[in-house]
C-alpha positions in Angstrom: -43.6 20.4 33.5 -42.2 23.8 34.3 -41.7 23.3 38.1 -40.9 20.4 40.3 -43.5 19.3 42.9 -42.2 19.9 46.4 -44.3 16.9 47.6 -42.7 14.6 45.0 -39.2 15.8 45.9 -39.8 15.4 49.6 -41.0 11.9 49.1 -38.0 11.1 46.9 -35.6 12.1 49.7 -37.6 10.6 52.5 -37.0 7.2 50.8 -33.6 7.9 49.4 -31.6 9.9 51.9 -27.9 9.4 51.9 -26.0 9.2 55.2 -24.1 12.4 55.9 -22.0 13.9 58.7 -24.3 16.4 60.3 -21.8 17.5 63.0 -19.3 20.3 62.3 -16.4 19.3 64.6 -15.2 22.6 66.0 -12.5 21.0 68.1 -11.1 18.7 65.3 -9.0 21.5 63.8 -7.1 24.7 64.6 -7.0 27.8 62.5 -5.1 31.1 63.0 -4.0 34.1 61.1 -0.3 33.9 60.0 -0.7 37.5 58.8 -3.5 39.9 58.2 -3.7 43.6 57.2 -4.6 46.0 60.0 -7.6 48.2 59.4 -7.4 51.9 59.7 -11.0 52.9 60.7 -10.4 56.5 59.5 -9.5 55.5 55.9 -12.5 54.1 54.1 -12.1 53.7 50.4 -13.9 55.9 47.9 -16.1 52.9 47.1 -17.2 52.6 50.7 -15.4 49.6 52.1 -12.3 48.6 53.9 -10.1 46.0 52.2 -7.6 43.6 53.7 -5.8 40.4 53.0 -3.7 37.8 54.8 -2.8 34.2 55.3 -4.7 31.6 57.3 -3.0 28.5 58.6 -5.4 25.6 59.0 -4.5 22.4 60.8 -6.4 19.2 61.3 -5.4 15.7 62.2 -3.9 14.7 58.8 -3.1 17.8 56.8 -2.0 21.4 57.3 -3.3 24.0 54.8 -2.1 27.5 54.2 -4.8 29.6 52.6 -4.4 33.1 51.1 -7.5 35.2 51.6 -8.9 38.7 51.1 -11.8 40.4 52.7 -13.9 43.5 52.4 -15.9 45.2 55.2 -18.6 47.6 54.1 -19.4 50.0 57.0 -23.1 50.9 57.0 -23.6 54.4 55.6 -27.0 55.5 56.9 -29.7 54.3 59.2 -27.1 52.2 60.9 -28.6 49.1 62.5 -25.3 47.8 64.0 -26.0 44.4 62.5 -23.7 42.4 60.3 -24.5 40.5 57.2 -21.9 38.1 55.8 -22.0 37.7 52.0 -20.2 34.5 51.1 -18.9 34.6 47.5 -19.6 32.1 44.7 -17.0 29.7 43.2 -15.7 32.5 41.0 -15.0 34.7 44.0 -16.4 38.2 44.5 -18.3 39.2 41.4 -20.5 42.1 40.4 -23.4 40.4 42.0 -21.8 40.2 45.5 -20.5 43.8 45.1 -23.9 45.2 44.2 -25.6 43.3 47.0 -23.1 44.5 49.5 -23.5 48.1 48.5 -27.3 47.8 48.6 -27.2 46.4 52.2 -24.6 48.9 53.3 -26.8 51.7 52.0 -29.7 50.3 54.0 -28.0 50.2 57.4 -26.1 46.9 57.5 -22.4 46.3 58.0 -21.4 43.8 55.4 -18.4 41.3 55.5 -17.2 39.6 52.4 -14.6 36.9 53.1 -12.8 35.5 50.0 -10.7 32.3 49.9 -9.2 30.1 47.2 -11.5 27.5 45.8 -9.3 25.7 43.2 -7.7 22.3 43.8 -4.3 22.8 42.1 -2.6 19.6 43.4 -4.2 16.2 42.9 -2.7 13.5 45.0 -3.4 11.1 47.8 -4.5 14.0 50.0 -7.0 15.4 47.6 -10.0 14.1 49.5 -8.9 16.0 52.5 -8.1 19.1 50.5 -11.6 19.0 48.9 -13.1 19.2 52.3 -10.7 21.7 53.6 -11.5 24.1 50.8 -14.9 24.6 52.5 -13.8 24.0 56.1 -11.1 26.7 56.0 -13.6 29.1 54.5 -15.9 28.6 57.5 -13.0 29.0 59.9 -11.9 32.2 58.1 -15.4 33.7 58.3 -15.7 33.1 62.0 -12.2 34.6 62.7 -12.9 37.6 60.5 -16.1 38.4 62.3 -14.3 38.7 65.6 -11.3 40.5 63.9 -13.5 43.2 62.2 -15.6 43.6 65.3 -12.5 44.8 67.1 -12.6 47.9 64.8 -16.3 48.4 64.2 -18.6 47.3 66.9 -21.7 45.4 65.9 -23.9 42.7 67.3 -21.7 39.6 66.9 -24.5 37.3 68.1 -27.2 38.3 65.5 -25.7 37.9 62.0 -27.3 37.4 58.6 -26.1 35.3 55.7 -26.5 35.9 52.0 -24.9 33.8 49.2 -25.4 32.3 45.8 -24.1 28.9 44.5 -21.1 27.9 46.5 -21.8 31.0 48.6 -25.2 29.6 49.5 -23.7 26.2 50.2 -21.1 27.7 52.6 -23.8 30.0 54.1 -25.8 26.9 54.9 -22.8 25.3 56.6 -22.3 28.4 58.6 -25.9 28.6 59.7 -25.8 25.0 60.8 -22.5 25.3 62.7 -22.7 28.5 64.6 -25.7 29.9 66.5 -24.5 33.5 65.9 -26.1 33.3 62.5 -29.8 34.0 62.8 -31.1 34.4 59.2 -30.2 33.3 55.7 -31.3 34.2 52.1 -29.5 32.0 49.5 -29.8 31.2 45.8 -29.0 28.1 43.7 -27.4 26.2 46.6 -27.6 22.5 47.3 -26.7 19.7 49.6 -25.0 16.3 49.2 -21.5 17.5 48.2 -20.3 14.1 46.8 -23.2 14.2 44.3 -22.5 17.9 43.4 -18.8 17.2 42.9 -19.6 14.1 40.8 -22.2 15.6 38.5 -21.9 19.4 38.4 -21.3 20.8 34.9 -19.6 23.9 36.2 -16.2 24.2 34.5 -14.2 24.5 37.7 -15.7 21.4 39.2 -15.3 19.5 35.9 -11.6 20.3 35.9 -11.2 19.1 39.5 -13.2 16.0 38.8 -11.5 15.0 35.6 -8.0 15.4 37.1 -8.9 13.6 40.3 -10.6 10.7 38.5 -7.6 10.3 36.2 -5.3 10.2 39.3 -7.6 7.6 40.9 -8.0 5.5 37.7 -11.8 5.9 37.7 -13.9 5.6 34.6 -17.3 6.8 35.6 -18.8 9.6 37.6 -20.8 7.1 39.6 -17.5 5.5 40.7 -16.3 9.0 41.7 -19.4 9.8 43.6 -19.1 6.5 45.5 -15.5 7.1 46.6 -16.3 10.7 47.5 -19.1 9.5 49.7 -16.7 7.5 51.7 -14.1 10.3 52.1 -15.9 13.7 52.0 -18.1 14.3 55.0 -18.6 18.1 55.5 -21.9 18.8 53.9 -24.3 21.7 53.7 -27.0 19.4 55.2 -25.5 20.4 58.6 -27.8 23.4 58.2 -30.4 21.1 59.8 -28.5 21.7 63.1 -29.5 25.4 63.2 -32.0 26.7 65.7 -33.1 29.3 63.2 -34.4 27.3 60.2 -37.6 29.4 60.3 -35.5 32.2 59.1 -34.3 30.6 55.8 -35.3 31.8 52.3 -34.2 30.0 49.1 -34.1 30.6 45.4 -34.2 27.3 43.4 -33.4 27.0 39.7 -35.4 24.2 38.1 -33.1 24.0 35.1 -29.7 24.0 36.7 -26.7 21.8 35.9 -24.0 23.7 37.9 -25.6 23.0 41.2 -28.0 20.3 39.9 -31.6 21.1 40.6 -32.1 17.9 42.5 -29.4 18.9 44.9 -31.1 22.3 45.5 -34.3 20.5 46.3 -32.4 18.2 48.6 -31.2 21.1 50.6 -34.8 22.4 50.8 -35.8 18.9 51.9 -33.2 18.8 54.7 -34.7 21.9 56.2 -38.3 20.9 55.5 -37.8 17.6 57.4 -37.0 19.6 60.6 -40.5 21.0 60.5 -39.5 24.3 59.0 -40.5 25.2 55.4 -38.1 27.8 53.8 -39.6 30.8 52.1 -39.2 29.6 48.5 -38.8 31.3 45.1 -38.5 29.0 42.1 -37.5 29.9 38.5 -37.5 27.8 35.4 -34.0 28.8 34.3 -30.4 27.9 34.6 -27.8 28.6 37.2 -26.5 32.1 36.4 -29.9 33.7 35.5 -31.4 32.3 38.7 -28.5 33.5 40.8 -29.0 37.0 39.6 -32.6 36.9 40.9 -31.3 37.4 44.4 -30.4 41.0 43.4 -33.7 41.5 41.6 -35.3 40.4 44.9 -33.0 42.7 46.9 -35.9 44.4 48.6 -37.2 41.0 49.8 -33.7 40.2 51.1 -33.7 43.5 53.0 -37.1 42.9 54.4 -36.2 39.3 55.4 -33.2 40.6 57.4 -35.0 43.5 58.9 -37.7 41.2 60.3 -35.4 38.5 61.6 -32.2 40.2 62.9 
């Protein structure tokens, strides 16, 4: 069978849905810039963007994180719409895929923001559960802060923003859509929900490294044991996308032969949205993670039309 039945997958999750935290607690933490590069609006790089970096300090009830970050802001070059699209990078950071998509959207009238944060878990200890969650939570905080920061130099509509992302970028885009009503439309590829399951079973090399070191520290023998303990300690999940008022503006690419973000997790994210009464625009490919991720650029005209119609 070359594709999964949407009906089958929906029934699967209707009868086997894990309990997740659907609320992004904006007031449970504080985030601020320790330092950030100032932008000179008169000095755009030869490649068409403004680049900066800085340090974000992130504080919650039990742990303080200091996160180094970079960002790029691509100012629209023609047919300016004064609208912003946030491209959230994948687990490897900003790759040629994000760069090509940013340039394409920039050339077609959109301002584009690309926030980049660390994703590796270098220290494994008793605080690792909190750090796993903070890796994503700090990225969301950074994105929101950078939108306001960049708007101070280049005016655009801050209340009508699009989201584009693949893999981890699609996961974080889903979190952003579900946690902030400024985001009105989203086009993502190979993203999933149920983060404990993704961390436990992903075959991506970076996740395997984190999992193996963490399991060794915890004295766990099986991935199922790891999933169970993650489920008790990691609560921020891309399923909070279901909180969004704009789920009729979601498009998804699903890879039906994926082991990095397992296909079943991609369909689960689809199901989380479908159960709200909104069916995402869907593209399915019988291929693995990276080839399917690249499809978002092959479908770039669809991405552009999607944003043009909804922003």
